[in-house]
C-alpha positions in Angstrom: 120.9 115.2 98.7 120.2 111.7 100.0 123.2 109.9 101.5 123.9 106.3 100.9 123.4 104.1 103.9 125.1 100.7 103.6 122.6 97.9 104.3 123.3 95.4 107.0 125.0 93.0 104.5 127.4 91.3 106.9 125.5 88.0 106.5 125.6 88.3 102.8 129.3 88.8 102.7 130.0 86.0 105.1 128.0 83.6 102.9 128.6 85.1 99.5 132.4 85.5 99.4 133.3 82.0 100.7 130.7 80.5 98.3 132.1 82.3 95.3 135.7 81.2 96.2 134.5 77.6 96.8 132.8 77.4 93.5 135.7 78.9 91.6 138.2 76.4 93.3 136.0 73.5 92.5 136.0 74.4 88.9 139.7 75.3 88.4 141.4 73.1 91.1 139.5 70.0 90.5 142.7 68.2 89.5 144.6 69.5 92.5 142.2 68.9 95.3 144.8 66.5 96.8 147.3 69.3 97.4 146.2 71.0 100.6 148.9 73.6 100.5 148.0 74.7 96.9 144.3 74.6 97.7 144.7 76.6 100.9 146.8 79.2 99.1 144.3 79.7 96.4 141.5 79.9 99.0 143.4 82.8 100.7 144.1 84.5 97.4 140.5 84.1 96.3 139.1 85.4 99.6 141.3 88.6 99.4 140.4 89.2 95.7 136.7 88.6 96.0 136.5 90.8 99.1 138.2 93.7 97.3 136.0 93.2 94.2 132.9 93.1 96.4 133.9 96.3 98.2 134.5 98.0 94.9 131.0 97.0 93.7 129.4 98.4 96.9 131.4 101.7 96.5 130.1 102.0 93.0 126.5 101.5 94.2 127.1 104.2 96.8 128.4 106.6 94.1 125.5 106.1 91.7 122.9 106.3 94.4 124.4 109.6 95.5 124.2 110.9 91.9 120.6 109.8 91.4 118.8 109.9 94.8 115.5 111.0 93.1 112.9 108.2 92.6 112.2 109.6 89.1 115.7 108.5 88.1 115.4 104.9 89.3 115.6 103.4 85.8 118.6 105.5 84.9 120.3 104.6 88.2 119.7 100.9 87.7 121.0 100.9 84.1 124.2 102.8 85.1 124.7 100.7 88.2 124.6 97.4 86.3 126.7 98.7 83.5 129.3 99.6 86.0 129.0 96.1 87.6 129.6 94.5 84.2 132.6 96.7 83.4 134.1 96.2 86.8 133.7 92.4 86.4 135.4 92.5 83.0 138.3 94.6 84.2 138.8 92.8 87.5 138.6 89.3 86.1 140.9 90.1 83.2 143.4 91.7 85.5 143.2 88.8 87.9 143.9 86.2 85.2 146.6 88.4 83.6 148.5 88.9 87.0 148.3 85.2 88.0 149.7 84.3 84.6 152.4 87.0 84.8 153.4 86.0 88.3 153.5 82.3 87.5 150.8 81.4 90.0 148.5 80.0 87.3 148.2 76.3 87.5 146.3 75.9 84.2 147.3 77.2 80.8 146.0 80.7 80.3 144.0 80.8 77.0 141.3 83.0 75.5 138.8 80.4 76.8 140.1 80.9 80.4 139.6 84.7 80.0 136.1 84.2 78.7 135.2 81.8 81.5 136.5 84.0 84.2 134.8 87.1 82.7 131.5 85.1 82.4 131.7 84.0 86.0 132.4 87.6 87.1 129.5 89.0 85.2 127.2 86.3 86.6 128.3 87.0 90.2 127.9 90.7 89.7 124.4 90.2 88.3 123.4 88.1 91.3 125.1 90.6 93.7 123.4 93.6 92.0 120.0 92.0 92.1 120.4 91.1 95.8 121.4 94.7 96.7 118.6 96.2 94.7 116.1 93.9 96.5 117.6 94.9 99.9 117.5 98.6 98.9 113.8 98.5 97.8 112.7 96.5 100.8 114.4 99.2 103.0 112.8 102.0 101.0 109.4 100.3 101.3 109.7 99.9 105.1 110.9 103.5 105.4 108.0 104.8 103.2 105.5 102.8 105.3 106.9 104.2 108.5 106.8 107.8 107.1 103.3 107.4 105.8 102.1 106.2 109.3 103.9 109.1 111.0 102.5 111.6 108.6 99.0 110.1 109.0 99.4 110.3 112.7 100.6 113.9 112.5 97.8 114.9 110.2 95.2 113.3 112.4 96.6 115.1 115.4 96.7 118.4 113.5 93.1 117.9 112.3 92.0 117.1 115.9 93.8 120.2 117.3 92.3 122.3 114.5 88.9 120.9 115.0 89.1 121.3 118.7 90.2 124.9 118.5 87.3 125.7 116.1 84.4 123.8 117.7 85.3 124.1 121.3 82.4 125.7 123.4 84.3 129.0 123.8 84.8 129.5 120.1 81.2 128.5 119.2 79.8 130.6 122.1 81.7 133.7 120.9 80.9 133.1 117.3 77.2 132.6 118.0 77.1 135.6 120.3 78.6 137.7 117.5 76.1 136.2 115.0 73.2 136.9 117.4 74.3 140.5 117.8 74.6 141.0 114.1 71.1 139.5 113.4 69.7 142.2 115.7 71.7 145.0 114.3 72.5 144.2 110.7 71.0 141.2 108.9 73.2 141.7 105.9 76.3 141.5 108.0 74.8 138.5 109.8 74.4 136.7 106.5 78.0 137.5 105.7 79.2 136.2 109.1 77.2 132.9 108.6 78.8 132.5 105.1 82.3 132.9 106.4 81.6 130.6 109.3 80.4 128.0 106.8 83.5 128.5 104.8 85.7 127.8 107.8 84.0 124.4 108.5 83.9 123.5 104.8 87.6 124.0 104.5 88.2 121.9 107.6 86.2 119.0 106.1 87.6 119.3 102.6 91.2 119.4 103.8 91.1 116.3 106.0 92.8 114.0 103.5 95.2 116.6 102.0 98.9 116.6 102.7 99.3 120.0 100.9 97.1 122.8 99.7 97.9 125.8 97.6 98.7 129.1 99.3 95.7 130.6 97.5 93.4 128.0 99.1 94.9 128.6 102.5 94.6 132.4 102.2 90.9 132.1 101.4 90.4 130.0 104.5 92.4 132.5 106.6 90.3 135.4 105.3 87.1 133.6 106.4 88.7 132.5 109.7 90.0 136.0 110.4 86.5 137.5 109.6 85.2 135.5 112.6 88.0 136.8 114.8 87.4 140.3 113.7 83.8 140.1 114.6 84.9 139.1 118.1 87.9 141.4 118.7 86.9 144.4 116.4 89.7 147.0 116.0 91.8 145.1 118.6 93.2 142.8 115.9 94.4 143.5 112.4 95.6 141.3 109.5 97.7 142.7 106.7 98.5 140.6 103.6 101.2 141.4 101.1 101.7 138.3 98.9 103.0 138.4 95.4 100.5 136.7 92.9 103.1 134.3 91.7 103.3 132.7 95.1 99.6 131.8 95.3 100.1 128.5 93.4 102.8 127.3 95.8 102.0 124.6 98.3 102.1 124.2 102.1 100.5 121.9 104.7 96.8 122.9 105.4 96.1 124.9 108.6 99.7 126.1 108.8 98.8 129.8 108.8 95.8 129.3 111.2 98.2 127.6 113.7 100.5 130.7 113.6 97.6 133.2 113.9 96.2 131.2 116.9 99.7 131.1 118.4 99.9 134.9 118.2 96.5 135.4 119.8 97.3 132.9 122.6 100.5 134.7 123.7 99.7 138.4 123.2 97.5 141.0 124.7 94.6 142.1 122.4 93.2 145.6 123.2 91.6 148.2 121.0 94.2 150.8 122.0 97.0 148.2 121.6 95.9 146.2 118.6 97.6 142.9 117.7 98.8 143.3 114.1 99.5 140.1 112.1 101.3 140.3 108.8 101.5 137.8 105.9 104.3 138.7 103.5 105.7 136.8 100.6 109.5 136.4 100.7 111.1 136.1 97.2 114.4 135.1 98.7 115.3 131.5 97.6 116.5 129.2 100.3 117.3 125.5 99.7 115.0 125.5 96.6 112.0 126.9 98.4 110.3 130.3 98.8 109.2 131.4 102.3 106.1 133.1 103.5 106.7 135.3 106.6 104.0 135.4 109.2 104.8 138.1 111.8 103.1 139.9 114.6 104.0 142.7 117.0 105.0 141.5 120.5 102.9 142.5 123.5 103.1 139.4 125.7 100.6 138.5 128.3 101.8 138.9 131.9 100.2 135.6 133.0 101.7 132.2 132.2 100.1 130.8 129.1 99.1 127.2 129.4 100.8 125.1 126.8 98.5 123.4 124.4 99.1 120.6 121.9 99.7 121.8 118.4 101.1 125.3 117.8 104.7 125.7 116.7 105.9 122.3 117.8 103.1 120.5 115.9 103.7 122.7 112.8 107.5 122.0 112.8 106.8 118.3 113.2 104.5 118.3 110.2 107.1 119.9 108.0 109.8 117.5 109.3 107.6 114.4 108.5 107.0 115.8 105.0 110.8 116.2 104.5 110.3 119.9 104.1 112.7 122.6 105.3 111.7 123.6 108.9 109.9 126.9 109.6 112.4 129.5 110.8 111.4 131.3 114.0 112.7 134.7 114.8 112.1 136.9 117.9 113.8 140.3 118.3 111.8 141.4 121.3 109.6 143.7 119.2 108.4 141.4 116.4 107.8 137.6 116.4 108.0 136.0 113.0 107.9 132.6 111.4 109.2 131.9 107.9 107.1 129.1 106.4 108.6 127.2 103.4 106.5 127.2 100.3 106.9 124.5 97.6 106.7 125.3 94.0 104.2 123.4 91.9 107.0 121.8 89.7 109.3 120.9 92.7 110.8 117.4 92.9 109.3 117.2 96.4 105.8 116.8 95.0 106.8 113.8 93.0 108.5 112.2 96.1 105.8 113.2 98.5 105.7 110.6 101.3 
């Protein structure tokens, strides 16, 4: 749930509170301006009262924003906020007039007209204050949204670059073309299949450039094509097992998430025919923080040599989820199996409405 962050309103309080007290005293002490003691006393009382009323209004704003943090509920939040402002103004102003009359501090006769005038001034000040805070709030939200969009765009571009680099680097192309060449000589039907899968990989790369999220079904289709190319290279030394419930296929995740995890497993583990690298994609029906998680796991058979760190990988994947305000992937390593639990977003989730 979004927490309320009080804006930097010090300047507003330093200007607004004295201005309200000054205007009130000009109206109701116009016949006693010559009495400095009386005037100073009412300035002190007014400053204390307006400060307390102001803080009460801000506390009300914090409470309502905590109840309705979702952008879909903006209209309801505004209506409830301003209703509270007006009720607070009526109660506070009425109590203030009543107590000054009861204590004998009132310097003018307290009539129904005085009550109406004080309540009217309170509602007017609450309206101005509420509008000002809403403008500050929306300006802050706008600046935050712009910053997040820029960060997501930067992360997406970096992810696209890393993905493109990993797929079109000379080694990948050389290995893929070698496999294709061998298949053409041995089995033209398999060569045609290989070419189709290779085309699917690049088509997905181009089509997903501007997408923040894709369905799991779309990502799985890409992984099947991508893994077909890997299988042609590694043969029985690498395996992919998929066990995903059909109801999870319409869930969402950032594009290339599964590819990053598969490449991470290949980069850090030995791949041999007698010691195959087994990668498993399994749907996790356990609900955590409103999301369903997909488990991507592999058996551990680490390389003895130091693996050079490359941009992207788990760090890049985690950063993408963070920028999209998604739960972070959960990484587990028990020494025998390495697994990453990737959050999946349901198609009716509030997150999709508030997508940065």
